[in-house]
TORDRENRO-944846 format. One record per residue: x, y, z of N, C-alpha, C, CB in turn; residue in three letters; residue number from 1. Coordinates in steps of 0.1 Angstrom, whole numbers, plus 5000, padded with zeros to 4 digits. Glycine has a CB too. Example, Ala and Ser with C-alpha at 12.3 -4.5 7.8 and 13.67 -1.06 7.14 Angstrom:
2
+--------+---------+------+---------+----------+-------+--------+---------+------+---------+----------+-------+------+-----+
! n_east ! n_north ! n_up ! ca_east ! ca_north ! ca_up ! c_east ! c_north ! c_up ! cb_east ! cb_north ! cb_up ! type ! seq !
+--------+---------+------+---------+----------+-------+--------+---------+------+---------+----------+-------+------+-----+
!   5132 !    4943 ! 5078 !    5123 !     4955 !  5078 !   5132 !    4967 ! 5078 !    5113 !     4955 !  5090 !  ALA !   1 !
!   5128 !    4978 ! 5071 !    5137 !     4989 !  5071 !   5129 !    5000 ! 5079 !    5141 !     4994 !  5057 !  SER !   2 !
+--------+---------+------+---------+----------+-------+--------+---------+------+---------+----------+-------+------+-----+
! end
This chain:
87
+--------+---------+------+---------+----------+-------+--------+---------+------+---------+----------+-------+------+-----+
! n_east ! n_north ! n_up ! ca_east ! ca_north ! ca_up ! c_east ! c_north ! c_up ! cb_east ! cb_north ! cb_up ! type ! seq !
+--------+---------+------+---------+----------+-------+--------+---------+------+---------+----------+-------+------+-----+
!   9605 !    9170 ! 5039 !    9598 !     9177 !  5028 !   9584 !    9173 ! 5028 !    9605 !     9176 !  5014 !  MET !   1 !
!   9575 !    9182 ! 5027 !    9560 !     9180 !  5026 !   9555 !    9186 ! 5013 !    9553 !     9185 !  5039 !  VAL !   2 !
!   9546 !    9178 ! 5007 !    9540 !     9183 !  4994 !   9525 !    9181 ! 4995 !    9546 !     9175 !  4982 !  LYS !   3 !
!   9518 !    9190 ! 4988 !    9504 !     9188 !  4988 !   9498 !    9195 ! 4975 !    9497 !     9195 !  5000 !  LYS !   4 !
!   9490 !    9188 ! 4967 !    9484 !     9193 !  4955 !   9471 !    9201 ! 4959 !    9482 !     9182 !  4945 !  LYS !   5 !
!   9469 !    9212 ! 4952 !    9457 !     9220 !  4954 !   9453 !    9227 ! 4941 !    9459 !     9230 !  4965 !  VAL !   6 !
!   9441 !    9229 ! 4939 !    9436 !     9236 !  4927 !   9433 !    9251 ! 4931 !    9423 !     9229 !  4921 !  ILE !   7 !
!   9439 !    9260 ! 4923 !    9437 !     9274 !  4925 !   9422 !    9278 ! 4922 !    9447 !     9282 !  4916 !  VAL !   8 !
!   9415 !    9283 ! 4931 !    9401 !     9287 !  4930 !   9399 !    9302 ! 4929 !    9393 !     9281 !  4941 !  THR !   9 !
!   9409 !    9310 ! 4931 !    9408 !     9324 !  4930 !   9405 !    9328 ! 4916 !    9421 !     9332 !  4935 !  ALA !  10 !
!   9394 !    9336 ! 4914 !    9390 !     9339 !  4900 !   9401 !    9345 ! 4891 !    9378 !     9349 !  4901 !  LYS !  11 !
!   9410 !    9353 ! 4897 !    9421 !     9359 !  4890 !   9433 !    9351 ! 4890 !    9423 !     9373 !  4895 !  SER !  12 !
!   9433 !    9339 ! 4895 !    9445 !     9331 !  4896 !   9454 !    9336 ! 4907 !    9452 !     9329 !  4883 !  GLY !  13 !
!   9467 !    9334 ! 4905 !    9477 !     9339 !  4915 !   9483 !    9352 ! 4909 !    9488 !     9328 !  4918 !  LEU !  14 !
!   9476 !    9362 ! 4908 !    9480 !     9375 !  4904 !   9481 !    9385 ! 4915 !    9471 !     9381 !  4892 !  HIS !  15 !
!   9484 !    9397 ! 4913 !    9488 !     9407 !  4923 !   9482 !    9405 ! 4937 !    9484 !     9420 !  4918 !  ALA !  16 !
!   9469 !    9408 ! 4939 !    9463 !     9407 !  4952 !   9464 !    9393 ! 4959 !    9449 !     9412 !  4952 !  ARG !  17 !
!   9459 !    9383 ! 4951 !    9461 !     9369 !  4957 !   9475 !    9365 ! 4960 !    9454 !     9359 !  4948 !  PRO !  18 !
!   9484 !    9370 ! 4952 !    9498 !     9366 !  4954 !   9503 !    9373 ! 4967 !    9507 !     9371 !  4942 !  ALA !  19 !
!   9499 !    9385 ! 4969 !    9503 !     9392 !  4982 !   9498 !    9384 ! 4994 !    9498 !     9406 !  4982 !  ASN !  20 !
!   9486 !    9379 ! 4993 !    9480 !     9371 !  5004 !   9488 !    9359 ! 5007 !    9465 !     9368 !  5002 !  LEU !  21 !
!   9492 !    9352 ! 4996 !    9500 !     9340 !  4996 !   9514 !    9343 ! 5003 !    9501 !     9334 !  4982 !  LEU !  22 !
!   9520 !    9354 ! 4998 !    9533 !     9357 !  5004 !   9532 !    9360 ! 5019 !    9538 !     9370 !  4996 !  ILE !  23 !
!   9522 !    9367 ! 5023 !    9521 !     9370 !  5037 !   9519 !    9358 ! 5045 !    9509 !     9380 !  5040 !  LYS !  24 !
!   9511 !    9348 ! 5040 !    9509 !     9336 !  5047 !   9522 !    9328 ! 5048 !    9498 !     9327 !  5040 !  LYS !  25 !
!   9529 !    9327 ! 5037 !    9541 !     9319 !  5036 !   9552 !    9325 ! 5045 !    9546 !     9318 !  5021 !  ALA !  26 !
!   9553 !    9338 ! 5046 !    9563 !     9344 !  5054 !   9561 !    9342 ! 5069 !    9563 !     9359 !  5051 !  GLN !  27 !
!   9550 !    9337 ! 5073 !    9548 !     9334 !  5087 !   9556 !    9322 ! 5092 !    9533 !     9332 !  5090 !  HIS !  28 !
!   9561 !    9315 ! 5082 !    9568 !     9302 !  5085 !   9583 !    9303 ! 5082 !    9562 !     9291 !  5078 !  TYR !  29 !
!   9591 !    9296 ! 5090 !    9605 !     9296 !  5088 !   9609 !    9286 ! 5076 !    9613 !     9291 !  5100 !  ARG !  30 !
!   9600 !    9277 ! 5073 !    9603 !     9267 !  5062 !   9604 !    9274 ! 5049 !    9593 !     9256 !  5062 !  SER !  31 !
!   9611 !    9268 ! 5040 !    9611 !     9272 !  5026 !   9597 !    9267 ! 5020 !    9623 !     9265 !  5018 !  LYS !  32 !
!   9590 !    9277 ! 5013 !    9577 !     9274 !  5008 !   9578 !    9277 ! 4993 !    9566 !     9282 !  5015 !  VAL !  33 !
!   9574 !    9267 ! 4985 !    9574 !     9269 !  4970 !   9561 !    9264 ! 4964 !    9587 !     9261 !  4964 !  GLU !  34 !
!   9558 !    9269 ! 4952 !    9547 !     9263 !  4945 !   9553 !    9257 ! 4932 !    9536 !     9274 !  4941 !  ILE !  35 !
!   9548 !    9245 ! 4929 !    9553 !     9238 !  4917 !   9543 !    9237 ! 4907 !    9558 !     9223 !  4921 !  ALA !  36 !
!   9546 !    9242 ! 4895 !    9537 !     9242 !  4883 !   9544 !    9236 ! 4872 !    9532 !     9257 !  4880 !  VAL !  37 !
!   9539 !    9225 ! 4866 !    9545 !     9218 !  4855 !   9560 !    9216 ! 4857 !    9543 !     9227 !  4842 !  ASP !  38 !
!   9563 !    9209 ! 4868 !    9577 !     9205 !  4871 !   9586 !    9217 ! 4875 !    9582 !     9198 !  4860 !  GLU !  39 !
!   9581 !    9229 ! 4874 !    9590 !     9241 !  4878 !   9585 !    9246 ! 4891 !    9588 !     9252 !  4867 !  LYS !  40 !
!   9595 !    9250 ! 4899 !    9592 !     9255 !  4913 !   9595 !    9270 ! 4914 !    9601 !     9247 !  4923 !  ARG !  41 !
!   9586 !    9276 ! 4921 !    9587 !     9291 !  4923 !   9586 !    9294 ! 4938 !    9576 !     9298 !  4915 !  PHE !  42 !
!   9594 !    9304 ! 4943 !    9594 !     9308 !  4957 !   9581 !    9315 ! 4960 !    9606 !     9318 !  4959 !  ASP !  43 !
!   9574 !    9309 ! 4970 !    9561 !     9314 !  4974 !   9562 !    9326 ! 4984 !    9553 !     9303 !  4981 !  ALA !  44 !
!   9574 !    9330 ! 4987 !    9577 !     9342 !  4995 !   9581 !    9354 ! 4987 !    9587 !     9339 !  5006 !  LYS !  45 !
!   9581 !    9352 ! 4974 !    9585 !     9362 !  4964 !   9574 !    9366 ! 4954 !    9598 !     9358 !  4957 !  SER !  46 !
!   9571 !    9379 ! 4953 !    9561 !     9383 !  4944 !   9565 !    9380 ! 4930 !    9558 !     9398 !  4945 !  LEU !  47 !
!   9577 !    9382 ! 4926 !    9582 !     9379 !  4913 !   9581 !    9364 ! 4910 !    9596 !     9384 !  4911 !  LEU !  48 !
!   9585 !    9356 ! 4920 !    9584 !     9342 !  4918 !   9570 !    9337 ! 4916 !    9589 !     9335 !  4931 !  GLY !  49 !
!   9560 !    9342 ! 4923 !    9546 !     9338 !  4921 !   9541 !    9343 ! 4908 !    9538 !     9343 !  4933 !  ILE !  50 !
!   9543 !    9355 ! 4905 !    9538 !     9361 !  4892 !   9545 !    9354 ! 4880 !    9541 !     9376 !  4891 !  LEU !  51 !
!   9558 !    9349 ! 4881 !    9564 !     9342 !  4871 !   9558 !    9329 ! 4868 !    9579 !     9341 !  4874 !  ALA !  52 !
!   9551 !    9323 ! 4878 !    9545 !     9310 !  4876 !   9533 !    9311 ! 4867 !    9540 !     9305 !  4890 !  ALA !  53 !
!   9527 !    9323 ! 4866 !    9516 !     9325 !  4856 !   9504 !    9315 ! 4859 !    9520 !     9323 !  4842 !  GLY !  54 !
!   9500 !    9314 ! 4871 !    9489 !     9304 !  4875 !   9475 !    9311 ! 4874 !    9491 !     9300 !  4889 !  VAL !  55 !
!   9467 !    9304 ! 4866 !    9453 !     9309 !  4864 !   9443 !    9300 ! 4872 !    9449 !     9307 !  4849 !  ASP !  56 !
!   9431 !    9305 ! 4874 !    9421 !     9298 !  4881 !   9419 !    9284 ! 4875 !    9407 !     9306 !  4880 !  CYS !  57 !
!   9417 !    9274 ! 4883 !    9415 !     9261 !  4879 !   9428 !    9253 ! 4877 !    9408 !     9261 !  4866 !  GLY !  58 !
!   9439 !    9259 ! 4878 !    9452 !     9252 !  4876 !   9455 !    9244 ! 4889 !    9463 !     9262 !  4873 !  THR !  59 !
!   9460 !    9232 ! 4887 !    9465 !     9224 !  4899 !   9479 !    9227 ! 4901 !    9462 !     9209 !  4896 !  GLU !  60 !
!   9483 !    9231 ! 4913 !    9497 !     9233 !  4917 !   9500 !    9224 ! 4929 !    9499 !     9248 !  4920 !  ILE !  61 !
!   9513 !    9224 ! 4931 !    9517 !     9216 !  4943 !   9525 !    9225 ! 4952 !    9526 !     9204 !  4939 !  GLU !  62 !
!   9521 !    9225 ! 4965 !    9528 !     9232 !  4975 !   9539 !    9224 ! 4981 !    9518 !     9237 !  4987 !  ILE !  63 !
!   9551 !    9229 ! 4981 !    9563 !     9221 !  4986 !   9569 !    9229 ! 4997 !    9573 !     9218 !  4974 !  VAL !  64 !
!   9570 !    9223 ! 5009 !    9576 !     9230 !  5020 !   9587 !    9221 ! 5026 !    9565 !     9233 !  5031 !  CYS !  65 !
!   9597 !    9228 ! 5031 !    9608 !     9221 !  5037 !   9614 !    9229 ! 5048 !    9619 !     9217 !  5026 !  GLU !  66 !
!   9615 !    9224 ! 5060 !    9620 !     9231 !  5071 !   9614 !    9227 ! 5084 !    9618 !     9246 !  5069 !  GLY !  67 !
!   9617 !    9235 ! 5095 !    9612 !     9231 !  5108 !   9597 !    9231 ! 5110 !    9619 !     9240 !  5118 !  PRO !  68 !
!   9590 !    9239 ! 5103 !    9575 !     9240 !  5105 !   9568 !    9236 ! 5092 !    9571 !     9254 !  5110 !  ASP !  69 !
!   9574 !    9227 ! 5084 !    9569 !     9224 !  5070 !   9555 !    9219 ! 5070 !    9578 !     9214 !  5064 !  GLU !  70 !
!   9551 !    9211 ! 5080 !    9537 !     9206 !  5079 !   9527 !    9217 ! 5081 !    9536 !     9195 !  5090 !  GLN !  71 !
!   9530 !    9226 ! 5091 !    9520 !     9237 !  5094 !   9520 !    9246 ! 5082 !    9525 !     9244 !  5106 !  ASP !  72 !
!   9532 !    9249 ! 5076 !    9532 !     9258 !  5065 !   9525 !    9253 ! 5053 !    9547 !     9261 !  5061 !  ALA !  73 !
!   9526 !    9240 ! 5050 !    9520 !     9234 !  5039 !   9505 !    9234 ! 5040 !    9525 !     9219 !  5037 !  CYS !  74 !
!   9500 !    9231 ! 5052 !    9485 !     9231 !  5055 !   9480 !    9245 ! 5054 !    9483 !     9225 !  5069 !  GLU !  75 !
!   9486 !    9255 ! 5059 !    9481 !     9268 !  5059 !   9481 !    9274 ! 5045 !    9490 !     9277 !  5068 !  ALA !  76 !
!   9491 !    9272 ! 5038 !    9492 !     9278 !  5024 !   9482 !    9270 ! 5015 !    9506 !     9276 !  5018 !  VAL !  77 !
!   9481 !    9257 ! 5016 !    9472 !     9249 !  5008 !   9457 !    9254 ! 5011 !    9474 !     9234 !  5011 !  SER !  78 !
!   9454 !    9255 ! 5024 !    9441 !     9259 !  5028 !   9437 !    9273 ! 5022 !    9439 !     9259 !  5043 !  GLU !  79 !
!   9446 !    9282 ! 5023 !    9444 !     9296 !  5017 !   9441 !    9295 ! 5003 !    9456 !     9305 !  5020 !  LEU !  80 !
!   9449 !    9288 ! 4995 !    9447 !     9287 !  4981 !   9433 !    9280 ! 4978 !    9458 !     9279 !  4974 !  ILE !  81 !
!   9431 !    9269 ! 4984 !    9418 !     9261 !  4982 !   9406 !    9269 ! 4985 !    9418 !     9248 !  4990 !  ALA !  82 !
!   9407 !    9278 ! 4994 !    9395 !     9286 !  4998 !   9393 !    9299 ! 4990 !    9396 !     9291 !  5013 !  GLN !  83 !
!   9401 !    9300 ! 4979 !    9399 !     9311 !  4970 !   9406 !    9324 ! 4974 !    9385 !     9313 !  4968 !  GLY !  84 !
!   9413 !    9324 ! 4984 !    9421 !     9336 !  4988 !   9412 !    9349 ! 4990 !    9432 !     9339 !  4978 !  MET !  85 !
!   9400 !    9347 ! 4995 !    9391 !     9358 !  4998 !   9384 !    9364 ! 4987 !    9399 !     9369 !  5004 !  GLY !  86 !
!   9384 !    9357 ! 4975 !    9377 !     9362 !  4964 !   9363 !    9356 ! 4963 !    9385 !     9360 !  4950 !  GLU !  87 !
+--------+---------+------+---------+----------+-------+--------+---------+------+---------+----------+-------+------+-----+
! end
């Protein structure tokens, strides 16, 4: 299992468009990819999971990956979030 903390820099947080970008990135990997917010984990490959997290800009989240390509998945997802998801 690999974990990495990152601050959400997308102006709208993890809402519709940024959430779709995150899902597409996470689905490239076979590993389980989750975001952890306040001790709760949400599936990063699920739109409902991400939207349920209610993450706003400036919130620190933790990316949690487990599986055969966990290191690559964690780095790619963390980088996408840290770079503001194209906003």
